[in-house]
C-alpha positions as CSV (number, residue, x, y, z in Angstrom):
1,M,127.1,64.0,81.0
2,S,130.4,62.6,81.2
3,T,131.2,60.3,78.0
4,P,132.5,56.8,79.3
5,N,135.6,55.8,77.9
6,I,134.4,53.1,75.5
7,S,132.1,55.7,73.8
8,Q,135.6,58.1,73.9
9,V,137.5,56.0,72.0
10,L,134.6,55.4,69.4
11,L,134.0,58.8,68.8
12,R,137.7,59.2,68.3
13,N,137.4,57.0,65.2
14,I,133.9,58.6,64.1
15,E,134.9,58.8,60.4
16,L,135.4,55.0,60.4
17,L,131.8,54.3,61.4
18,S,129.7,55.7,58.5
19,A,126.5,53.7,57.8
20,N,123.2,53.7,56.6
21,T,121.9,51.0,59.0
22,P,123.9,50.6,61.9
23,L,123.2,48.2,64.7
24,F,124.6,49.1,68.3
25,I,125.1,46.1,70.5
26,N,125.2,46.6,74.2
27,L,126.4,50.1,73.9
28,M,125.6,52.2,77.3
29,A,123.1,55.1,77.7
30,D,125.5,57.7,77.1
31,D,125.9,60.5,74.5
32,F,127.5,58.5,71.8
33,I,124.3,58.2,69.7
34,E,123.7,62.0,69.7
35,N,127.3,62.5,68.8
36,Y,126.9,59.7,66.1
37,L,123.7,61.4,64.9
38,A,125.7,64.6,64.5
39,D,128.1,63.4,61.9
40,Y,125.5,60.8,60.6
41,P,121.9,62.4,60.6
42,D,120.6,60.3,58.0
43,A,121.8,56.8,59.8
44,K,118.8,54.4,60.6
45,I,120.1,53.1,63.9
46,N,118.9,50.1,65.7
47,C,120.1,49.4,69.6
48,Y,120.0,45.8,70.7
49,N,120.6,45.6,74.6
50,T,120.3,42.7,76.6
51,N,120.4,45.0,79.7
52,F,117.0,46.5,80.8
53,I,118.4,49.7,82.3
54,D,120.6,50.6,79.0
55,Y,117.7,49.6,76.9
56,L,115.1,51.8,78.9
57,A,117.3,54.9,79.0
58,I,118.1,54.7,75.1
59,K,114.5,53.9,74.1
60,N,113.4,56.9,76.3
61,K,116.0,59.1,75.1
62,H,115.9,58.4,71.6
63,K,112.2,57.7,70.9
64,T,112.1,59.0,67.3
65,K,115.5,58.3,66.0
66,V,116.5,54.8,67.1
67,I,114.7,51.4,67.0
68,S,115.4,49.9,70.5
69,S,115.1,46.1,71.5
70,F,115.6,44.0,74.8
71,T,114.9,40.4,73.8
72,S,117.6,37.4,74.1
73,E,117.5,37.0,70.1
74,Y,117.8,39.9,68.0
75,I,115.1,39.9,65.3
76,S,114.9,42.6,62.4
77,D,113.5,43.2,58.8
78,I,116.4,45.0,57.9
79,K,120.0,44.3,57.3
80,H,122.9,45.9,58.7
81,D,126.2,47.4,56.8
82,L,127.7,48.1,60.5
83,V,127.6,46.8,63.5
84,I,129.3,47.9,67.2
85,I,129.6,45.3,69.4
86,N,130.7,46.3,73.3
87,F,132.7,43.3,73.8
88,P,130.8,41.1,76.5
89,K,132.0,39.5,79.7
90,S,131.7,36.2,78.4
91,K,133.5,34.7,75.2
92,D,130.9,32.6,74.5
93,E,128.3,35.6,74.6
94,L,130.3,36.9,71.8
95,A,130.4,33.8,69.5
96,F,126.5,33.7,70.3
97,T,126.0,37.3,69.3
98,L,127.8,37.1,66.1
99,A,125.9,33.9,65.0
100,M,122.5,35.5,66.2
101,I,123.4,38.9,63.9
102,A,124.9,37.0,60.9
103,P,121.1,36.8,59.2
104,Y,120.5,40.3,59.3
105,L,124.0,41.6,57.8
106,L,124.7,42.9,54.4
107,N,127.8,41.4,52.4
108,D,130.9,43.1,53.6
109,A,129.4,44.3,56.5
110,K,131.8,46.2,58.8
111,I,131.8,44.6,62.7
112,I,133.5,47.0,65.3
113,L,134.5,45.3,68.3
114,V,135.2,47.9,71.5
115,G,136.0,47.1,75.5
116,E,138.2,47.9,78.0
117,K,141.7,46.2,77.8
118,K,141.1,44.1,81.1
119,G,137.9,42.9,79.8
120,G,139.4,40.4,77.4
121,V,138.8,42.5,74.1
122,Q,142.5,42.1,73.0
123,S,141.4,38.2,72.2
124,S,139.1,39.8,69.5
125,P,141.3,38.5,66.3
126,K,141.3,35.0,67.8
127,L,137.8,35.0,68.8
128,T,136.4,36.2,65.7
129,Q,138.7,34.5,63.2
130,H,135.9,32.1,61.7
131,F,133.6,34.9,61.4
132,L,135.6,38.1,60.5
133,L,138.0,38.7,57.6
134,N,141.1,40.7,58.5
135,C,140.3,41.5,62.1
136,Q,142.7,44.2,63.0
137,K,143.1,46.6,66.3
138,I,142.4,50.1,65.0
139,D,142.7,52.3,67.9
140,A,144.1,52.0,71.9
141,A,142.9,54.9,74.0
142,R,141.4,55.5,77.3
143,H,142.5,52.1,78.5
144,C,140.3,50.9,75.7
145,L,140.6,48.9,72.5
146,V,139.0,49.0,69.1
147,F,139.1,46.2,66.6
148,A,137.8,46.4,63.1
149,G,136.9,43.3,60.7
150,L,134.6,42.6,57.7
151,V,132.1,40.0,57.9
152,N,132.9,36.7,56.1
153,N,130.1,36.5,53.6
154,E,129.9,32.5,53.8
155,K,128.8,32.9,57.5
156,L,125.8,35.1,56.5
157,C,124.1,31.7,55.3
158,D,124.5,29.8,58.6
159,P,121.0,29.3,60.1
160,F,121.0,30.2,63.9
161,N,118.7,28.7,66.5
162,I,118.6,29.9,69.7
163,D,117.9,26.5,71.4
164,D,121.5,25.3,70.2
165,W,123.1,27.6,72.6
166,F,121.6,26.4,75.8
167,K,124.1,24.5,78.2
168,N,122.0,21.9,80.2
169,Y,123.3,20.7,83.3
170,Q,122.1,18.5,86.2
171,I,122.2,19.3,89.8
172,T,121.0,17.3,92.8
173,V,120.4,19.3,96.3
174,D,118.5,18.0,99.2
175,N,117.8,14.9,97.1
176,I,116.1,17.3,94.5
177,E,117.0,16.9,91.0
178,L,117.1,19.5,88.6
179,T,118.0,20.5,84.9
180,I,119.3,24.1,84.5
181,A,119.2,25.4,80.9
182,S,121.4,28.3,80.6
183,L,122.5,30.9,77.9
184,P,126.0,32.2,77.1
185,G,126.6,35.4,79.4
186,V,124.0,34.2,82.2
187,F,125.7,33.7,86.0
188,S,127.0,30.6,86.8
189,Q,125.9,28.9,83.2
190,K,127.9,25.7,83.7
191,K,127.6,24.5,87.2
192,L,125.9,25.6,90.5
193,D,128.1,28.2,92.3
194,V,129.1,28.1,95.7
195,G,127.0,31.0,96.9
196,T,124.0,29.7,95.4
197,A,124.5,26.4,96.9
198,L,125.1,27.6,100.4
199,L,121.8,29.7,100.0
200,L,119.9,26.7,99.0
201,A,121.2,25.1,102.3
202,N,120.0,27.8,104.3
203,I,116.2,28.9,102.6
204,P,113.3,28.5,105.6
205,K,112.6,25.3,106.5
206,T,109.0,25.7,105.2
207,M,107.6,28.1,102.6
208,Q,104.5,28.8,101.2
209,G,102.6,31.9,99.4
210,K,104.3,34.2,97.2
211,V,108.0,34.2,96.3
212,L,110.4,36.4,94.9
213,D,113.7,35.7,93.4
214,F,115.6,38.8,92.9
215,G,118.3,38.2,90.1
216,C,117.2,35.0,89.2
217,G,119.8,34.0,86.5
218,A,119.0,30.8,85.2
219,G,116.3,30.2,87.7
220,V,118.3,27.7,90.0
221,I,117.0,29.1,93.2
222,S,113.1,29.2,92.1
223,C,113.1,25.8,90.7
224,F,114.5,24.4,93.7
225,I,112.0,26.3,95.9
226,G,109.1,25.2,93.8
227,K,110.1,21.5,93.9
228,K,110.7,21.5,97.4
229,F,107.7,23.5,98.2
230,P,104.8,22.9,95.9
231,N,102.6,25.3,97.6
232,T,104.5,28.4,96.8
233,Q,103.9,30.7,93.7
234,L,107.1,32.0,92.0
235,S,108.0,35.2,90.5
236,L,111.4,35.7,89.1
237,L,113.4,39.0,88.1
238,D,116.4,39.8,86.3
239,V,117.8,42.6,84.2
240,S,119.4,40.6,81.4
241,A,117.2,39.1,78.6
242,L,119.4,36.2,78.4
243,A,118.8,35.2,82.1
244,I,114.9,35.8,81.6
245,T,115.1,33.5,78.7
246,S,117.4,31.0,80.5
247,A,115.2,31.3,83.6
248,K,111.7,30.4,81.5
249,K,113.5,27.5,79.9
250,T,114.7,26.2,83.2
251,L,111.3,26.3,84.8
252,A,109.8,24.5,81.7
253,L,112.4,21.8,81.8
254,N,111.5,20.9,85.4
255,H,107.5,21.2,84.8
256,L,107.3,24.4,86.9
257,S,105.4,27.9,86.2
258,G,106.4,31.1,87.3
259,D,106.1,35.0,86.7
260,V,109.8,35.7,84.9
261,F,110.0,39.4,84.1
262,A,112.5,42.3,83.7
263,S,113.3,44.7,86.2
264,N,115.6,47.6,87.1
265,S,116.3,46.6,90.7
266,L,112.5,46.7,92.0
267,S,111.3,49.1,89.2
268,N,108.8,46.8,87.9
269,V,108.0,44.8,91.2
270,T,104.1,45.6,92.3
271,Q,103.4,43.0,94.7
272,K,104.2,41.6,98.3
273,Y,105.8,38.5,98.7
274,Q,106.0,36.2,101.7
275,H,109.6,35.1,100.8
276,I,112.2,37.1,99.2
277,V,115.2,35.0,98.2
278,S,118.4,36.5,96.2
279,N,121.9,35.8,95.5
280,P,122.2,39.7,94.5
281,P,123.9,40.4,91.2
282,F,127.0,42.8,91.4
283,H,127.7,43.3,87.6
284,Q,126.7,45.9,85.3
285,G,127.9,44.8,82.1
286,T,131.7,44.2,82.7
287,K,132.0,46.0,85.5
288,T,131.6,45.6,89.2
289,S,128.4,47.4,90.8
290,Y,126.8,47.0,93.9
291,Q,124.2,49.7,93.3
292,A,121.1,47.6,92.2
293,S,121.8,45.4,95.0
294,E,121.9,48.0,97.6
295,D,119.0,49.9,96.0
296,F,117.1,46.3,96.4
297,L,118.0,46.0,100.1
298,K,117.2,49.5,100.9
299,G,113.7,49.3,99.3
300,I,112.6,45.6,99.3
301,K,110.7,45.9,103.1
302,L,107.7,47.7,101.1
303,H,107.3,44.3,99.1
304,I,107.6,42.0,102.3
305,S,104.4,40.8,103.3
306,P,103.5,40.5,107.3
307,R,105.7,38.4,108.9
308,G,107.3,37.5,105.6
309,N,111.2,37.2,105.4
310,I,114.0,37.5,103.1
311,T,117.0,35.2,102.6
312,I,120.1,36.5,100.7
313,V,123.4,35.3,100.0
314,A,126.4,37.7,99.6
315,N,130.3,37.8,99.5
316,S,131.4,38.1,103.5
317,F,133.3,41.5,102.6
318,L,130.1,43.3,101.5
319,Q,128.4,45.4,104.2
320,Y,124.9,44.3,103.5
321,L,124.2,43.4,107.0
322,P,123.9,47.2,108.3
323,I,121.9,48.0,105.1
324,M,119.5,45.3,106.1
325,Q,119.4,46.2,109.7
326,Q,118.6,49.8,108.9
327,H,116.2,49.4,106.1
328,I,114.4,46.2,106.7
329,G,114.7,45.3,110.4
330,K,116.7,42.8,112.7
331,T,118.7,40.7,110.7
332,K,120.8,37.6,111.3
333,N,124.1,36.3,110.0
334,L,122.8,32.5,109.7
335,T,126.3,31.2,108.5
336,S,129.5,32.0,106.8
337,K,131.3,29.6,104.6
338,Q,133.9,29.7,101.8
339,G,133.8,33.8,101.7
340,F,130.0,33.7,101.4
341,S,127.4,34.7,104.1
342,I,123.9,34.1,104.5
343,Y,121.6,36.9,106.0
344,Y,118.1,36.3,107.1
345,S,115.2,39.1,108.3
346,Q,111.8,38.5,109.1
347,T,109.1,41.5,109.4
348,N,106.8,41.9,112.0
């Protein structure tokens, strides 16, 4: 297995990563952990991932050596002397993560921040000035940067309540009012995005039966459908633990119910649905990736009921139309606007 740049630059500094109870946050499922254990075989490693794919891969690969968790809130019965954080795409998510782990840090715990230069990691000293002492750059290589600092022990006593981190906002679409709740790092955290708005304006005129919202984010699409079409049964999936918790909160705020679950593309989808709706994701962590969405479109026909349909929104430059034509059936481009297109297909 080739070692990604982020893990390479960490391994260049392995002598600085000595720890008894390290916590690795959102590191990818590569060969970093086995390399780390080669140097520190007695380390009691915890891995916390908000991405379901990396969580499963690490859990399955290191069943006996690593304690893995996939949740929106990290909780542990031990305290850590070292934390390595893969710098998140959202700066708000970094603040959320630091506040969340504070109760589980030993005094003077070392915090390592690593990420690609273009991902914003260079702002680490400024973003962590209230949480870390003496945060400094310790390496730059492979287009990545590594920063290190010691936790400000005064912050270890700050209470953490996940409810304080939801951003709530109101939207009105087709005279339907919704309250959206979203945690840091979840897509379209502060307002309705253009693509989803276009999708909501072009969903089927009537809907009933089972609905699957693929890549649900904070649950905007499902909540709109649930309010507009009360005879639907909602299922929502996402790869992100933060999105799953946000979607559950959004459903509750709008007095709706639904089955919300994690899935690697369609890995945990077992039912057939009358309607599939999606604003498919195109990011894996901080990287642009269309693989999950393409796998979804190639495999979704098995989960569409007879005479069921699928409606998605996507950037117009993406070649999703021919994929849908090949793997689902006759597909229409219902509309294109502001760089987005709506694609619709119905099964026989």
